[in-house]
C-alpha positions, -999 to 999 in steps of 0.1 A, spaced: -49 100 26 -25 71 26 -32 38 9 -14 4 7 -16 -14 -26 -33 -47 -17 -31 -61 -52 -31 -53 -89 -56 -72 -111 -53 -66 -148 -59 -28 -151 -74 -23 -116 -54 -14 -84 -70 -24 -51 -61 0 -24 -65 -3 14 -70 29 33 -44 29 61 -66 49 84 -97 28 85 -90 -3 65 -116 3 39 -109 -8 3 -113 10 -30 -104 5 -66 -86 27 -90 -77 22 -126 -40 14 -131 -37 43 -156 -44 67 -127 -9 63 -114 19 82 -132 44 55 -121 47 17 -121 24 5 -93 28 -29 -75 17 -48 -44 31 -35 -11 35 1 -24 23 29 -2 7 58 -21 -6 92 -9 -36 108 -25 -31 145 -32 -51 170 -51 -33 164 -84 -32 126 -81 -12 99 -63 25 99 -52 46 70 -41 58 71 -5 89 49 -4 98 57 32 63 47 44 66 14 24 100 6 40 86 13 75 55 -8 69 75 -37 57 98 -34 87 69 -34 111 52 -64 95 85 -84 96 89 -75 133 53 -87 141 59 -119 122 91 -126 141 73 -120 174 46 -144 164 72 -171 154 90 -167 187 58 -174 207 55 -209 191 
């Protein structure tokens, strides 16, 4: 399951499920790497892994959508 990091509040990470949009919380210590907003993580049996390619692609798509919206004004 893939999640986008919506935000990090103190020791809690708020994740958005990329399949259905649902939200869930995880403790920051759950992640074996430095976690930050906009990261994409994949839940595996042994924990979470960072997906840098998915993060880059998601940022690119969001920028494209924003540019389309701006051009319609």
